[in-house]
N, C-alpha and C positions, 0 to 999 in steps of 0.2 A: 724483762723489763716490767715495770708495775706504773700504768698511768692511774692518776688520781686527778678528779675534778670536783671541785666543790664550789657553792652560790649561795648567797643571800635571795632570799623574796623580793619581788620587786613591790608587790602591793599583798595586802590581806584582807581577806572578806571578813564576814561578821562570824561571830565564836561559836561554838561549841566544845558541847562540856569534856574534857579531857578523857581519854580512856588508857587502859594498859596497853602495852606494845606487845608485838609480836613478832616471832623469827621464825624465818623458814626458809626452806629452798627445795624447788621442785623439776621434775622432769617436765619433756612438754607435754604442757595441756593436764596437768596431773593434777590440777586445783584452779577454780573460779572460774573454769568453762570459758576461756575467751571469747566475746561477744563485740562486733559482730563476727562471725566464725571465722578461723584460720582456714587456707586452703589447705590440705593435705600435702605436706611435703612429698616431694618427688626425689630427694636426697639424703642417705642417712643419717639421722642424727649424730651428729659431732661429738667428741668426747671432750666435753667440757665440765667444769665446775661451777655452778652459779647459787649465789647464797643471795638472800634480801632480808633486809630487815627493817619493819614498818609501824613508826612510833607516833600514836597522833597525841597532840596535844590540842589547846583549848580554840585555834584558830589555824593551824597548820597540820599537816602527819608529813613527817618526816620519812624519807625513805634512803636506807644507805645500802647497796646493793654493790655486786661484785662477779664478774666473770673471767675465769683464767682457761686459757684455750691447752688445753692437755694431748690436743691431736697432733699430728706429724704435719698437717697443712695451715694454710693461714684459714682463718674465720671472719667474715665481715659483721658486728654485733651493728645493730639498726638503731642507734641510741641518738643520733644528731635530727630531732623533731624541729623541723621551722616553725617558726610561728604563724598567727594568721595573716600576716603579711608576706609568708614567702622568704622570713629572714632566718639564716643560722649566726649564732654565736658560740661561744666559749661555755656558756652557761649551760647547764643540764637541767635547769628548772622546767623547761617545757617539755611533756609529755601530754600523750593525747588521752580523755577523760571520755569512756564509754561504758553503758549501761550491761551488763554481764549477762549471760545468760539463766543463772541461777537467781537474778532479781537484785543481785549487789552491783558494783561498781570496778571496771577494771583500770587501772592506771597502767599506761602502756606504752612502750618503747619496741616496736614491730610495723611488721607491713601488714597490711590489710587487703584483703581482694577486694577489688573495685570492678565495676561494670566495664564491658568491652568500648564503649563509647566516652568513656571520663576524659578530657581532656586532651592536651598533645602528646608528643612523645616523651617529653620529660615530667609531666604533671599526671596525678599528684606523684610526689617524690617524700624521700627522708635520706638524709645524710646517714653514713655508715661510718664503722671506724675499723681500720685492717685491725687485726687481731694475731702477731707472728705464734707460734707454737711456742710456748711455755711463758707466753706473755700476760699479764691479766689488766683488765678493766676495771676501775673504780668510779663511782659516782656517789654523790648523796644531791638529794631535791627535795624541795620544799614544795608540797602543792597547798594551796589555800585551803582553808575549810570556809564553809560549805563548796563540795568541788563545782567547777563550772563544766558541763559538756565540753569536748574539743575531739573532734574526729579528722580525718583527712576530707579533702572536697571531695564529694559524691559518696561517701559514707556515712551512714545515719548512727550519731553516734547514741540513738535511745534517750531513755528516760533516766537520765543520772538520779539517785535519791539523795536525800542529804543525809542521809545513815543508812549503817548496813555493814554487813559484810564487803569489804576493798582487800584485792589483790594485786599484784605489781609483775608486770610480765614483759619481758624482753625477748628480740628476735635474733637469731643467728642464720646468717647466709652460709653454705658452703659452696666455694668455687665464684667464678667469675664468668656467669654465662651471659656473653654478650647480647642475647636476647631480652634479659633483664632494663634496658635503657642506661645503662651509665652516663652519667655526666661529671663534669667539674663545678662546684658552684664554691666560686673563692676558695679554691684552694682543696674543698671538701667532696669525697667522692659521693654520687649519690644513686640511688636506684628507683624504678616506678613502681609504684605501689603494684600496680595491678599485675604488670610482668612478673615480680621477683617472688610472690607471693608463695609459690609452688616450692619453692626453694630454699623455705625458713623453715627453722624448727624454733619453736616456741617454748620459753621458761619460764614460768609462774612460781611465786613466793606462795606460804601458806597464806590461808586468810586473815584478816584481823578485823575486827569489830571497829567502828566508828562512828560516834555520835552517841 
């Protein structure tokens, strides 16, 4: 089965000069050094194919990415990022935007480690898409330029630069550990950032220069 999600941007910010596009794929944390740092996974890295193409334009960065589950078990893709009001939709444009450790920017659909005193049982949270063996998830998202910092509650997004190296990262959870704080929000399965971080494998694109 192949799942495809597409969307249009709601609003665009001031324009930047257009840059050449970049295509790439990488294994867990192979590029961009995701920041804030990803917790060390306690599960074996799942057998998946991850690809991502980042194409900068004058006023937006277009990201087309896909993930195919090649393993024998279901995986959970952390692609349903809630907006600042905690709302979920079928539109893929909402993503976290944080400063990367190398001085660049990470656009992320992944779980972030959070402090133990962060919110209640279900907060902060992110929605997941179950992916059966052999299935593929595809998304196309548009990020307005210049990029605005956005992170889960209690996570410091850092100082996101107006230009420089940008990577896209997606998270994959293996299993359904009850301690991850599973909830159902309007038919979408969600997990707690702090509780599920150790069960996540992170896959990142090659970097592209923006600005």
